[in-house]
C-alpha positions as CSV (number, residue, x, y, z in Angstrom):
1,M,90.7,111.0,98.7
2,N,91.9,112.3,102.1
3,T,95.2,113.7,101.8
4,G,96.3,115.0,104.8
5,I,95.1,115.8,108.5
6,L,96.1,119.2,110.1
7,E,96.6,118.7,113.6
8,P,97.0,121.3,116.4
9,A,100.8,121.2,116.1
10,A,100.5,122.2,112.5
11,T,101.9,118.7,111.1
12,L,100.6,117.8,108.0
13,R,100.5,114.2,107.6
14,F,100.2,112.3,104.2
15,Q,97.2,109.8,104.7
16,T,95.3,108.7,101.8
17,A,92.3,106.6,101.3
18,Q,94.5,103.9,99.4
19,P,97.4,102.8,101.0
20,G,100.7,104.0,99.0
21,A,98.6,106.7,96.8
22,M,100.9,109.3,97.8
23,R,104.4,107.9,98.2
24,Q,106.0,110.5,95.9
25,L,106.9,114.3,95.4
26,T,106.8,114.3,91.9
27,I,105.8,116.3,88.6
28,E,102.5,113.7,88.7
29,N,101.4,115.5,91.9
30,I,102.8,118.4,92.8
31,E,100.2,120.9,91.5
32,Y,97.6,119.3,93.4
33,L,99.6,119.3,96.8
34,L,100.5,122.9,96.0
35,E,96.7,123.8,95.7
36,I,96.4,122.0,99.1
37,L,99.5,123.0,100.8
38,G,100.1,126.8,99.6
39,P,97.3,128.4,101.4
40,L,98.2,126.7,104.5
41,V,101.9,127.8,104.3
42,L,100.3,131.5,104.1
43,L,98.3,131.3,107.4
44,R,100.3,129.3,109.9
45,N,103.7,127.7,110.5
46,L,103.7,124.0,108.9
47,K,106.0,121.0,109.4
48,L,105.2,118.3,106.7
49,D,105.7,115.2,107.5
50,L,107.1,112.8,104.8
51,T,106.6,109.7,106.4
52,G,106.1,107.1,103.5
53,V,107.3,109.3,100.9
54,E,109.6,107.2,98.6
55,R,110.6,108.9,95.9
56,I,111.3,112.9,94.8
57,D,112.2,114.3,91.5
58,A,113.1,117.9,90.7
59,A,109.6,119.1,90.4
60,G,108.9,118.0,94.1
61,I,112.2,119.8,95.3
62,S,110.9,122.9,93.8
63,M,107.4,122.5,95.4
64,L,109.2,122.3,98.6
65,L,111.2,125.5,98.0
66,T,108.0,127.3,96.9
67,L,106.2,126.4,100.2
68,Y,109.3,127.3,102.1
69,S,109.7,130.8,100.2
70,R,105.8,131.1,100.5
71,A,106.0,130.4,104.1
72,R,109.0,132.9,105.0
73,E,107.2,135.8,102.8
74,A,104.3,135.4,105.2
75,G,106.3,135.2,108.3
76,N,105.6,131.5,109.1
77,Q,108.3,128.6,108.9
78,F,107.8,125.8,106.9
79,S,109.9,122.6,107.7
80,L,109.8,118.8,107.0
81,V,109.9,115.8,109.6
82,N,110.0,112.1,109.5
83,V,112.1,112.2,105.9
84,P,113.0,108.9,104.9
85,T,116.4,108.2,104.4
86,R,116.4,108.0,100.2
87,V,114.7,111.4,100.3
88,L,116.9,112.8,102.8
89,E,120.1,111.9,100.8
90,I,118.6,113.8,97.9
91,L,117.9,116.6,99.9
92,S,121.3,116.4,101.3
93,V,123.1,116.4,97.9
94,V,121.3,119.6,96.8
95,G,122.1,121.2,100.0
96,L,118.3,121.6,101.2
97,D,118.7,119.3,104.3
98,R,120.0,122.2,106.3
99,L,117.1,124.6,105.0
100,L,114.1,122.5,105.2
101,L,114.6,119.9,108.0
102,S,113.4,120.2,111.4
103,H,116.2,119.7,113.7
104,N,116.0,115.9,114.4
105,P,119.0,114.4,116.3
106,V,119.3,111.3,114.5
107,Q,119.2,112.8,111.2
108,S,121.6,115.2,112.0
109,S,124.1,112.5,113.6
110,Q,123.4,110.3,110.2
111,Y,124.8,113.2,108.0
112,G,126.4,115.8,109.9
113,S,129.7,113.7,110.8
114,G,130.5,113.2,107.4
115,L,130.4,116.8,106.4
116,H,133.0,118.0,109.0
117,R,136.1,116.0,108.2
118,S,139.7,117.5,109.6
119,A,142.3,118.5,106.9
120,A,145.0,116.4,108.9
């Protein structure tokens, strides 16, 4: 199974041999993903493309935080791109959208406007 392609801009894209095989960041696949992605964040800045990911659970969120922490400790950056709406909603609820997302104007405008409301 081909799980990703590291492009020159250091964007990892989920691409699998079987369509739909990598549609979740859940307890079932995080050990495997950490094995692949963990060493990469130590070597370079990394943007993880979540195109097609439909589901994330607490273990998936923990994996993203682990990758973020490892990258920062190594002096690198780790962020997410092309985050589907459902996953973005979950990351927003736990406050990780500001930490993990590359600043995409569409994502910022979609969620940013509701966060700052006047008291009047």
